[in-house]
mmCIF file of the N, C-alpha and C atoms, coordinates in Angstrom:
data_MODEL
# 
_entry.id   MODEL 
# 
loop_
_atom_site.group_PDB 
_atom_site.id 
_atom_site.type_symbol 
_atom_site.label_atom_id 
_atom_site.label_alt_id 
_atom_site.label_comp_id 
_atom_site.label_asym_id 
_atom_site.label_entity_id 
_atom_site.label_seq_id 
_atom_site.pdbx_PDB_ins_code 
_atom_site.Cartn_x 
_atom_site.Cartn_y 
_atom_site.Cartn_z 
_atom_site.occupancy 
_atom_site.B_iso_or_equiv 
_atom_site.pdbx_formal_charge 
_atom_site.auth_seq_id 
_atom_site.auth_comp_id 
_atom_site.auth_asym_id 
_atom_site.auth_atom_id 
_atom_site.pdbx_PDB_model_num 
ATOM 1   N N  . MET A 1 1  ? 15.383  -2.327  15.094  1.00 0.00 ? 1  MET A N  1 
ATOM 2   C CA . MET A 1 1  ? 14.722  -3.529  14.623  1.00 0.00 ? 1  MET A CA 1 
ATOM 3   C C  . MET A 1 1  ? 13.273  -3.580  15.094  1.00 0.00 ? 1  MET A C  1 
ATOM 4   N N  . ILE A 1 2  ? 13.048  -3.287  16.374  1.00 0.00 ? 2  ILE A N  1 
ATOM 5   C CA . ILE A 1 2  ? 11.694  -3.321  16.920  1.00 0.00 ? 2  ILE A CA 1 
ATOM 6   C C  . ILE A 1 2  ? 10.851  -2.207  16.312  1.00 0.00 ? 2  ILE A C  1 
ATOM 7   N N  . GLN A 1 3  ? 11.487  -1.067  16.047  1.00 0.00 ? 3  GLN A N  1 
ATOM 8   C CA . GLN A 1 3  ? 10.750  0.044   15.439  1.00 0.00 ? 3  GLN A CA 1 
ATOM 9   C C  . GLN A 1 3  ? 10.286  -0.324  14.024  1.00 0.00 ? 3  GLN A C  1 
ATOM 10  N N  . ARG A 1 4  ? 11.111  -1.020  13.262  1.00 0.00 ? 4  ARG A N  1 
ATOM 11  C CA . ARG A 1 4  ? 10.719  -1.466  11.924  1.00 0.00 ? 4  ARG A CA 1 
ATOM 12  C C  . ARG A 1 4  ? 9.566   -2.459  12.005  1.00 0.00 ? 4  ARG A C  1 
ATOM 13  N N  . LEU A 1 5  ? 9.628   -3.371  12.951  1.00 0.00 ? 5  LEU A N  1 
ATOM 14  C CA . LEU A 1 5  ? 8.568   -4.355  13.130  1.00 0.00 ? 5  LEU A CA 1 
ATOM 15  C C  . LEU A 1 5  ? 7.268   -3.664  13.534  1.00 0.00 ? 5  LEU A C  1 
ATOM 16  N N  . THR A 1 6  ? 7.367   -2.656  14.381  1.00 0.00 ? 6  THR A N  1 
ATOM 17  C CA . THR A 1 6  ? 6.185   -1.907  14.797  1.00 0.00 ? 6  THR A CA 1 
ATOM 18  C C  . THR A 1 6  ? 5.550   -1.205  13.607  1.00 0.00 ? 6  THR A C  1 
ATOM 19  N N  . ARG A 1 7  ? 6.379   -0.617  12.744  1.00 0.00 ? 7  ARG A N  1 
ATOM 20  C CA . ARG A 1 7  ? 5.843   0.052   11.555  1.00 0.00 ? 7  ARG A CA 1 
ATOM 21  C C  . ARG A 1 7  ? 5.214   -0.950  10.593  1.00 0.00 ? 7  ARG A C  1 
ATOM 22  N N  . LEU A 1 8  ? 5.780   -2.154  10.517  1.00 0.00 ? 8  LEU A N  1 
ATOM 23  C CA . LEU A 1 8  ? 5.249   -3.175  9.618   1.00 0.00 ? 8  LEU A CA 1 
ATOM 24  C C  . LEU A 1 8  ? 3.880   -3.662  10.082  1.00 0.00 ? 8  LEU A C  1 
ATOM 25  N N  . ILE A 1 9  ? 3.700   -3.707  11.392  1.00 0.00 ? 9  ILE A N  1 
ATOM 26  C CA . ILE A 1 9  ? 2.438   -4.190  11.945  1.00 0.00 ? 9  ILE A CA 1 
ATOM 27  C C  . ILE A 1 9  ? 1.483   -3.008  12.122  1.00 0.00 ? 9  ILE A C  1 
ATOM 28  N N  . ASP A 1 10 ? 1.397   -2.199  11.113  1.00 0.00 ? 10 ASP A N  1 
ATOM 29  C CA . ASP A 1 10 ? 0.467   -1.089  11.044  1.00 0.00 ? 10 ASP A CA 1 
ATOM 30  C C  . ASP A 1 10 ? -0.799  -1.606  10.365  1.00 0.00 ? 10 ASP A C  1 
ATOM 31  N N  . VAL A 1 11 ? -1.930  -1.054  10.675  1.00 0.00 ? 11 VAL A N  1 
ATOM 32  C CA . VAL A 1 11 ? -3.188  -1.536  10.106  1.00 0.00 ? 11 VAL A CA 1 
ATOM 33  C C  . VAL A 1 11 ? -3.156  -1.474  8.582   1.00 0.00 ? 11 VAL A C  1 
ATOM 34  N N  . LYS A 1 12 ? -2.646  -0.375  8.024   1.00 0.00 ? 12 LYS A N  1 
ATOM 35  C CA . LYS A 1 12 ? -2.584  -0.253  6.567   1.00 0.00 ? 12 LYS A CA 1 
ATOM 36  C C  . LYS A 1 12 ? -1.684  -1.322  5.972   1.00 0.00 ? 12 LYS A C  1 
ATOM 37  N N  . SER A 1 13 ? -0.597  -1.625  6.632   1.00 0.00 ? 13 SER A N  1 
ATOM 38  C CA . SER A 1 13 ? 0.316   -2.653  6.136   1.00 0.00 ? 13 SER A CA 1 
ATOM 39  C C  . SER A 1 13 ? -0.338  -4.022  6.155   1.00 0.00 ? 13 SER A C  1 
ATOM 40  N N  . ILE A 1 14 ? -1.033  -4.329  7.224   1.00 0.00 ? 14 ILE A N  1 
ATOM 41  C CA . ILE A 1 14 ? -1.698  -5.625  7.340   1.00 0.00 ? 14 ILE A CA 1 
ATOM 42  C C  . ILE A 1 14 ? -2.775  -5.763  6.268   1.00 0.00 ? 14 ILE A C  1 
ATOM 43  N N  . VAL A 1 15 ? -3.561  -4.705  6.081   1.00 0.00 ? 15 VAL A N  1 
ATOM 44  C CA . VAL A 1 15 ? -4.609  -4.739  5.058   1.00 0.00 ? 15 VAL A CA 1 
ATOM 45  C C  . VAL A 1 15 ? -3.992  -4.903  3.672   1.00 0.00 ? 15 VAL A C  1 
ATOM 46  N N  . THR A 1 16 ? -2.936  -4.177  3.397   1.00 0.00 ? 16 THR A N  1 
ATOM 47  C CA . THR A 1 16 ? -2.282  -4.263  2.087   1.00 0.00 ? 16 THR A CA 1 
ATOM 48  C C  . THR A 1 16 ? -1.745  -5.663  1.829   1.00 0.00 ? 16 THR A C  1 
ATOM 49  N N  . ILE A 1 17 ? -1.073  -6.237  2.803   1.00 0.00 ? 17 ILE A N  1 
ATOM 50  C CA . ILE A 1 17 ? -0.507  -7.582  2.647   1.00 0.00 ? 17 ILE A CA 1 
ATOM 51  C C  . ILE A 1 17 ? -1.616  -8.622  2.513   1.00 0.00 ? 17 ILE A C  1 
ATOM 52  N N  . ALA A 1 18 ? -2.659  -8.490  3.328   1.00 0.00 ? 18 ALA A N  1 
ATOM 53  C CA . ALA A 1 18 ? -3.768  -9.446  3.270   1.00 0.00 ? 18 ALA A CA 1 
ATOM 54  C C  . ALA A 1 18 ? -4.495  -9.380  1.928   1.00 0.00 ? 18 ALA A C  1 
ATOM 55  N N  . LEU A 1 19 ? -4.798  -8.177  1.462   1.00 0.00 ? 19 LEU A N  1 
ATOM 56  C CA . LEU A 1 19 ? -5.481  -8.041  0.178   1.00 0.00 ? 19 LEU A CA 1 
ATOM 57  C C  . LEU A 1 19 ? -4.627  -8.554  -0.973  1.00 0.00 ? 19 LEU A C  1 
ATOM 58  N N  . THR A 1 20 ? -3.339  -8.296  -0.911  1.00 0.00 ? 20 THR A N  1 
ATOM 59  C CA . THR A 1 20 ? -2.440  -8.802  -1.939  1.00 0.00 ? 20 THR A CA 1 
ATOM 60  C C  . THR A 1 20 ? -2.452  -10.328 -1.951  1.00 0.00 ? 20 THR A C  1 
ATOM 61  N N  . ALA A 1 21 ? -2.384  -10.931 -0.779  1.00 0.00 ? 21 ALA A N  1 
ATOM 62  C CA . ALA A 1 21 ? -2.389  -12.395 -0.697  1.00 0.00 ? 21 ALA A CA 1 
ATOM 63  C C  . ALA A 1 21 ? -3.708  -12.984 -1.200  1.00 0.00 ? 21 ALA A C  1 
ATOM 64  N N  . VAL A 1 22 ? -4.821  -12.381 -0.801  1.00 0.00 ? 22 VAL A N  1 
ATOM 65  C CA . VAL A 1 22 ? -6.131  -12.887 -1.217  1.00 0.00 ? 22 VAL A CA 1 
ATOM 66  C C  . VAL A 1 22 ? -6.299  -12.785 -2.730  1.00 0.00 ? 22 VAL A C  1 
ATOM 67  N N  . PHE A 1 23 ? -5.982  -11.636 -3.301  1.00 0.00 ? 23 PHE A N  1 
ATOM 68  C CA . PHE A 1 23 ? -6.151  -11.479 -4.743  1.00 0.00 ? 23 PHE A CA 1 
ATOM 69  C C  . PHE A 1 23 ? -5.149  -12.321 -5.522  1.00 0.00 ? 23 PHE A C  1 
ATOM 70  N N  . ALA A 1 24 ? -3.960  -12.532 -4.986  1.00 0.00 ? 24 ALA A N  1 
ATOM 71  C CA . ALA A 1 24 ? -3.012  -13.428 -5.653  1.00 0.00 ? 24 ALA A CA 1 
ATOM 72  C C  . ALA A 1 24 ? -3.558  -14.853 -5.659  1.00 0.00 ? 24 ALA A C  1 
ATOM 73  N N  . TYR A 1 25 ? -4.132  -15.287 -4.547  1.00 0.00 ? 25 TYR A N  1 
ATOM 74  C CA . TYR A 1 25 ? -4.732  -16.622 -4.473  1.00 0.00 ? 25 TYR A CA 1 
ATOM 75  C C  . TYR A 1 25 ? -5.898  -16.755 -5.445  1.00 0.00 ? 25 TYR A C  1 
ATOM 76  N N  . LEU A 1 26 ? -6.795  -15.778 -5.445  1.00 0.00 ? 26 LEU A N  1 
ATOM 77  C CA . LEU A 1 26 ? -7.953  -15.819 -6.336  1.00 0.00 ? 26 LEU A CA 1 
ATOM 78  C C  . LEU A 1 26 ? -7.529  -15.811 -7.806  1.00 0.00 ? 26 LEU A C  1 
ATOM 79  N N  . SER A 1 27 ? -6.484  -15.071 -8.108  1.00 0.00 ? 27 SER A N  1 
ATOM 80  C CA . SER A 1 27 ? -5.988  -15.039 -9.484  1.00 0.00 ? 27 SER A CA 1 
ATOM 81  C C  . SER A 1 27 ? -5.346  -16.373 -9.853  1.00 0.00 ? 27 SER A C  1 
ATOM 82  N N  . ALA A 1 28 ? -4.600  -16.962 -8.929  1.00 0.00 ? 28 ALA A N  1 
ATOM 83  C CA . ALA A 1 28 ? -3.931  -18.243 -9.195  1.00 0.00 ? 28 ALA A CA 1 
ATOM 84  C C  . ALA A 1 28 ? -4.938  -19.378 -9.376  1.00 0.00 ? 28 ALA A C  1 
ATOM 85  N N  . THR A 1 29 ? -6.050  -19.322 -8.668  1.00 0.00 ? 29 THR A N  1 
ATOM 86  C CA . THR A 1 29 ? -7.056  -20.370 -8.785  1.00 0.00 ? 29 THR A CA 1 
ATOM 87  C C  . THR A 1 29 ? -8.025  -20.114 -9.934  1.00 0.00 ? 29 THR A C  1 
ATOM 88  N N  . GLY A 1 30 ? -7.897  -18.986 -10.588 1.00 0.00 ? 30 GLY A N  1 
ATOM 89  C CA . GLY A 1 30 ? -8.727  -18.688 -11.749 1.00 0.00 ? 30 GLY A CA 1 
ATOM 90  C C  . GLY A 1 30 ? -10.073 -18.080 -11.420 1.00 0.00 ? 30 GLY A C  1 
ATOM 91  N N  . LYS A 1 31 ? -10.294 -17.697 -10.176 1.00 0.00 ? 31 LYS A N  1 
ATOM 92  C CA . LYS A 1 31 ? -11.576 -17.107 -9.786  1.00 0.00 ? 31 LYS A CA 1 
ATOM 93  C C  . LYS A 1 31 ? -11.640 -15.618 -10.117 1.00 0.00 ? 31 LYS A C  1 
ATOM 94  N N  . VAL A 1 32 ? -10.479 -15.017 -10.299 1.00 0.00 ? 32 VAL A N  1 
ATOM 95  C CA . VAL A 1 32 ? -10.400 -13.610 -10.669 1.00 0.00 ? 32 VAL A CA 1 
ATOM 96  C C  . VAL A 1 32 ? -9.534  -13.525 -11.920 1.00 0.00 ? 32 VAL A C  1 
ATOM 97  N N  . ASP A 1 33 ? -10.011 -12.771 -12.897 1.00 0.00 ? 33 ASP A N  1 
ATOM 98  C CA . ASP A 1 33 ? -9.257  -12.586 -14.127 1.00 0.00 ? 33 ASP A CA 1 
ATOM 99  C C  . ASP A 1 33 ? -7.954  -11.833 -13.837 1.00 0.00 ? 33 ASP A C  1 
ATOM 100 N N  . THR A 1 34 ? -6.946  -12.084 -14.613 1.00 0.00 ? 34 THR A N  1 
ATOM 101 C CA . THR A 1 34 ? -5.642  -11.450 -14.418 1.00 0.00 ? 34 THR A CA 1 
ATOM 102 C C  . THR A 1 34 ? -5.741  -9.936  -14.512 1.00 0.00 ? 34 THR A C  1 
ATOM 103 N N  . ASN A 1 35 ? -6.540  -9.439  -15.448 1.00 0.00 ? 35 ASN A N  1 
ATOM 104 C CA . ASN A 1 35 ? -6.693  -7.985  -15.580 1.00 0.00 ? 35 ASN A CA 1 
ATOM 105 C C  . ASN A 1 35 ? -7.379  -7.381  -14.357 1.00 0.00 ? 35 ASN A C  1 
ATOM 106 N N  . GLN A 1 36 ? -8.353  -8.088  -13.806 1.00 0.00 ? 36 GLN A N  1 
ATOM 107 C CA . GLN A 1 36 ? -9.006  -7.606  -12.589 1.00 0.00 ? 36 GLN A CA 1 
ATOM 108 C C  . GLN A 1 36 ? -8.016  -7.585  -11.431 1.00 0.00 ? 36 GLN A C  1 
ATOM 109 N N  . PHE A 1 37 ? -7.195  -8.620  -11.344 1.00 0.00 ? 37 PHE A N  1 
ATOM 110 C CA . PHE A 1 37 ? -6.190  -8.672  -10.282 1.00 0.00 ? 37 PHE A CA 1 
ATOM 111 C C  . PHE A 1 37 ? -5.230  -7.502  -10.418 1.00 0.00 ? 37 PHE A C  1 
ATOM 112 N N  . LEU A 1 38 ? -4.759  -7.244  -11.620 1.00 0.00 ? 38 LEU A N  1 
ATOM 113 C CA . LEU A 1 38 ? -3.805  -6.158  -11.843 1.00 0.00 ? 38 LEU A CA 1 
ATOM 114 C C  . LEU A 1 38 ? -4.406  -4.813  -11.461 1.00 0.00 ? 38 LEU A C  1 
ATOM 115 N N  . THR A 1 39 ? -5.656  -4.593  -11.804 1.00 0.00 ? 39 THR A N  1 
ATOM 116 C CA . THR A 1 39 ? -6.320  -3.333  -11.462 1.00 0.00 ? 39 THR A CA 1 
ATOM 117 C C  . THR A 1 39 ? -6.431  -3.155  -9.954  1.00 0.00 ? 39 THR A C  1 
ATOM 118 N N  . VAL A 1 40 ? -6.920  -4.174  -9.274  1.00 0.00 ? 40 VAL A N  1 
ATOM 119 C CA . VAL A 1 40 ? -7.093  -4.087  -7.819  1.00 0.00 ? 40 VAL A CA 1 
ATOM 120 C C  . VAL A 1 40 ? -5.744  -3.958  -7.127  1.00 0.00 ? 40 VAL A C  1 
ATOM 121 N N  . PHE A 1 41 ? -4.776  -4.734  -7.543  1.00 0.00 ? 41 PHE A N  1 
ATOM 122 C CA . PHE A 1 41 ? -3.452  -4.693  -6.928  1.00 0.00 ? 41 PHE A CA 1 
ATOM 123 C C  . PHE A 1 41 ? -2.808  -3.318  -7.110  1.00 0.00 ? 41 PHE A C  1 
ATOM 124 N N  . THR A 1 42 ? -2.960  -2.733  -8.291  1.00 0.00 ? 42 THR A N  1 
ATOM 125 C CA . THR A 1 42 ? -2.401  -1.404  -8.556  1.00 0.00 ? 42 THR A CA 1 
ATOM 126 C C  . THR A 1 42 ? -3.029  -0.361  -7.648  1.00 0.00 ? 42 THR A C  1 
ATOM 127 N N  . VAL A 1 43 ? -4.330  -0.429  -7.454  1.00 0.00 ? 43 VAL A N  1 
ATOM 128 C CA . VAL A 1 43 ? -5.009  0.520   -6.570  1.00 0.00 ? 43 VAL A CA 1 
ATOM 129 C C  . VAL A 1 43 ? -4.530  0.345   -5.131  1.00 0.00 ? 43 VAL A C  1 
ATOM 130 N N  . ILE A 1 44 ? -4.413  -0.889  -4.688  1.00 0.00 ? 44 ILE A N  1 
ATOM 131 C CA . ILE A 1 44 ? -3.968  -1.155  -3.315  1.00 0.00 ? 44 ILE A CA 1 
ATOM 132 C C  . ILE A 1 44 ? -2.561  -0.625  -3.089  1.00 0.00 ? 44 ILE A C  1 
ATOM 133 N N  . ILE A 1 45 ? -1.657  -0.940  -3.984  1.00 0.00 ? 45 ILE A N  1 
ATOM 134 C CA . ILE A 1 45 ? -0.263  -0.507  -3.834  1.00 0.00 ? 45 ILE A CA 1 
ATOM 135 C C  . ILE A 1 45 ? -0.153  1.012   -3.952  1.00 0.00 ? 45 ILE A C  1 
ATOM 136 N N  . ALA A 1 46 ? -0.883  1.616   -4.879  1.00 0.00 ? 46 ALA A N  1 
ATOM 137 C CA . ALA A 1 46 ? -0.854  3.077   -5.015  1.00 0.00 ? 46 ALA A CA 1 
ATOM 138 C C  . ALA A 1 46 ? -1.360  3.747   -3.743  1.00 0.00 ? 46 ALA A C  1 
ATOM 139 N N  . PHE A 1 47 ? -2.416  3.214   -3.160  1.00 0.00 ? 47 PHE A N  1 
ATOM 140 C CA . PHE A 1 47 ? -2.937  3.772   -1.917  1.00 0.00 ? 47 PHE A CA 1 
ATOM 141 C C  . PHE A 1 47 ? -1.909  3.636   -0.795  1.00 0.00 ? 47 PHE A C  1 
ATOM 142 N N  . TYR A 1 48 ? -1.327  2.461   -0.671  1.00 0.00 ? 48 TYR A N  1 
ATOM 143 C CA . TYR A 1 48 ? -0.364  2.224   0.401   1.00 0.00 ? 48 TYR A CA 1 
ATOM 144 C C  . TYR A 1 48 ? 0.835   3.153   0.288   1.00 0.00 ? 48 TYR A C  1 
ATOM 145 N N  . PHE A 1 49 ? 1.454   3.199   -0.895  1.00 0.00 ? 49 PHE A N  1 
ATOM 146 C CA . PHE A 1 49 ? 2.630   4.045   -1.053  1.00 0.00 ? 49 PHE A CA 1 
ATOM 147 C C  . PHE A 1 49 ? 2.272   5.523   -1.058  1.00 0.00 ? 49 PHE A C  1 
ATOM 148 N N  . GLY A 1 50 ? 1.069   5.861   -1.492  1.00 0.00 ? 50 GLY A N  1 
ATOM 149 C CA . GLY A 1 50 ? 0.627   7.256   -1.422  1.00 0.00 ? 50 GLY A CA 1 
ATOM 150 C C  . GLY A 1 50 ? 0.505   7.733   0.005   1.00 0.00 ? 50 GLY A C  1 
ATOM 151 N N  . THR A 1 51 ? -0.063  6.914   0.864   1.00 0.00 ? 51 THR A N  1 
ATOM 152 C CA . THR A 1 51 ? -0.191  7.304   2.262   1.00 0.00 ? 51 THR A CA 1 
ATOM 153 C C  . THR A 1 51 ? 1.163   7.317   2.955   1.00 0.00 ? 51 THR A C  1 
ATOM 154 N N  . GLN A 1 52 ? 2.056   6.404   2.575   1.00 0.00 ? 52 GLN A N  1 
ATOM 155 C CA . GLN A 1 52 ? 3.404   6.402   3.150   1.00 0.00 ? 52 GLN A CA 1 
ATOM 156 C C  . GLN A 1 52 ? 4.146   7.671   2.740   1.00 0.00 ? 52 GLN A C  1 
ATOM 157 N N  . SER A 1 53 ? 4.005   8.081   1.478   1.00 0.00 ? 53 SER A N  1 
ATOM 158 C CA . SER A 1 53 ? 4.649   9.285   0.987   1.00 0.00 ? 53 SER A CA 1 
ATOM 159 C C  . SER A 1 53 ? 4.101   10.519  1.688   1.00 0.00 ? 53 SER A C  1 
ATOM 160 N N  . GLN A 1 54 ? 2.797   10.540  1.893   1.00 0.00 ? 54 GLN A N  1 
ATOM 161 C CA . GLN A 1 54 ? 2.162   11.652  2.574   1.00 0.00 ? 54 GLN A CA 1 
ATOM 162 C C  . GLN A 1 54 ? 2.640   11.733  4.024   1.00 0.00 ? 54 GLN A C  1 
ATOM 163 N N  . LYS A 1 55 ? 2.776   10.585  4.657   1.00 0.00 ? 55 LYS A N  1 
ATOM 164 C CA . LYS A 1 55 ? 3.246   10.546  6.039   1.00 0.00 ? 55 LYS A CA 1 
ATOM 165 C C  . LYS A 1 55 ? 4.687   11.046  6.128   1.00 0.00 ? 55 LYS A C  1 
ATOM 166 N N  . ALA A 1 56 ? 5.515   10.638  5.173   1.00 0.00 ? 56 ALA A N  1 
ATOM 167 C CA . ALA A 1 56 ? 6.915   11.076  5.160   1.00 0.00 ? 56 ALA A CA 1 
ATOM 168 C C  . ALA A 1 56 ? 7.011   12.574  4.910   1.00 0.00 ? 56 ALA A C  1 
ATOM 169 N N  . ALA A 1 57 ? 6.172   13.098  4.020   1.00 0.00 ? 57 ALA A N  1 
ATOM 170 C CA . ALA A 1 57 ? 6.180   14.523  3.729   1.00 0.00 ? 57 ALA A CA 1 
ATOM 171 C C  . ALA A 1 57 ? 5.703   15.325  4.937   1.00 0.00 ? 57 ALA A C  1 
ATOM 172 N N  . ALA A 1 58 ? 4.752   14.794  5.671   1.00 0.00 ? 58 ALA A N  1 
ATOM 173 C CA . ALA A 1 58 ? 4.267   15.473  6.861   1.00 0.00 ? 58 ALA A CA 1 
ATOM 174 C C  . ALA A 1 58 ? 5.367   15.546  7.920   1.00 0.00 ? 58 ALA A C  1 
ATOM 175 N N  . GLY A 1 59 ? 6.214   14.546  7.945   1.00 0.00 ? 59 GLY A N  1 
ATOM 176 C CA . GLY A 1 59 ? 7.331   14.542  8.899   1.00 0.00 ? 59 GLY A CA 1 
ATOM 177 C C  . GLY A 1 59 ? 8.393   15.569  8.568   1.00 0.00 ? 59 GLY A C  1 
ATOM 178 N N  . THR A 1 60 ? 8.535   15.915  7.284   1.00 0.00 ? 60 THR A N  1 
ATOM 179 C CA . THR A 1 60 ? 9.530   16.907  6.877   1.00 0.00 ? 60 THR A CA 1 
ATOM 180 C C  . THR A 1 60 ? 8.940   18.305  6.824   1.00 0.00 ? 60 THR A C  1 
ATOM 181 N N  . GLY A 1 61 ? 7.615   18.417  6.940   1.00 0.00 ? 61 GLY A N  1 
ATOM 182 C CA . GLY A 1 61 ? 6.983   19.726  6.938   1.00 0.00 ? 61 GLY A CA 1 
ATOM 183 C C  . GLY A 1 61 ? 6.575   20.208  5.558   1.00 0.00 ? 61 GLY A C  1 
ATOM 184 N N  . THR A 1 62 ? 6.776   19.391  4.523   1.00 0.00 ? 62 THR A N  1 
ATOM 185 C CA . THR A 1 62 ? 6.364   19.798  3.184   1.00 0.00 ? 62 THR A CA 1 
ATOM 186 C C  . THR A 1 62 ? 5.407   18.751  2.626   1.00 0.00 ? 62 THR A C  1 
ATOM 187 N N  . ALA A 1 63 ? 4.392   19.222  1.989   1.00 0.00 ? 63 ALA A N  1 
ATOM 188 C CA . ALA A 1 63 ? 3.421   18.313  1.369   1.00 0.00 ? 63 ALA A CA 1 
ATOM 189 C C  . ALA A 1 63 ? 3.878   18.003  -0.032  1.00 0.00 ? 63 ALA A C  1 
ATOM 190 N N  . PRO A 1 64 ? 3.553   16.813  -0.552  1.00 0.00 ? 64 PRO A N  1 
ATOM 191 C CA . PRO A 1 64 ? 3.910   16.498  -1.920  1.00 0.00 ? 64 PRO A CA 1 
ATOM 192 C C  . PRO A 1 64 ? 3.302   17.500  -2.882  1.00 0.00 ? 64 PRO A C  1 
ATOM 193 N N  . GLY A 1 65 ? 4.136   17.990  -3.791  1.00 0.00 ? 65 GLY A N  1 
ATOM 194 C CA . GLY A 1 65 ? 3.649   18.954  -4.774  1.00 0.00 ? 65 GLY A CA 1 
ATOM 195 C C  . GLY A 1 65 ? 3.713   20.390  -4.314  1.00 0.00 ? 65 GLY A C  1 
ATOM 196 N N  . SER A 1 66 ? 4.087   20.627  -3.062  1.00 0.00 ? 66 SER A N  1 
ATOM 197 C CA . SER A 1 66 ? 4.185   22.009  -2.596  1.00 0.00 ? 66 SER A CA 1 
ATOM 198 C C  . SER A 1 66 ? 5.538   22.579  -2.962  1.00 0.00 ? 66 SER A C  1 
ATOM 199 N N  . LYS A 1 67 ? 5.643   23.898  -2.930  1.00 0.00 ? 67 LYS A N  1 
ATOM 200 C CA . LYS A 1 67 ? 6.884   24.569  -3.309  1.00 0.00 ? 67 LYS A CA 1 
ATOM 201 C C  . LYS A 1 67 ? 7.718   24.920  -2.099  1.00 0.00 ? 67 LYS A C  1 
ATOM 202 N N  . GLY A 1 68 ? 7.331   24.410  -0.947  1.00 0.00 ? 68 GLY A N  1 
ATOM 203 C CA . GLY A 1 68 ? 8.108   24.646  0.267   1.00 0.00 ? 68 GLY A CA 1 
ATOM 204 C C  . GLY A 1 68 ? 7.958   26.048  0.821   1.00 0.00 ? 68 GLY A C  1 
ATOM 205 N N  . GLU A 1 69 ? 6.867   26.730  0.493   1.00 0.00 ? 69 GLU A N  1 
ATOM 206 C CA . GLU A 1 69 ? 6.651   28.084  0.969   1.00 0.00 ? 69 GLU A CA 1 
ATOM 207 C C  . GLU A 1 69 ? 6.069   28.088  2.345   1.00 0.00 ? 69 GLU A C  1 
# 
C-alpha cells in the first residue's frame, strides 16, 4: 500500500494530475476550447503512459519495439 502511494506521489504523476485538473477547469469555464483541451490532455496522457511504459520495459530489460536480442 505504501509503495503504491509512493509511486503515485511521483513528480510526473503530480504534474499529470495537476495539468489535467487545470485544463478540465479551464474547459468547464469556457476559457479553453474543447478541442484545445482534448489536444493538450492527449499529449499529457500520452507522455505519462509513454514514460511509464518505458520505465516498465527498462525493468524487464527490453525496450519497447525491440526484438529482445
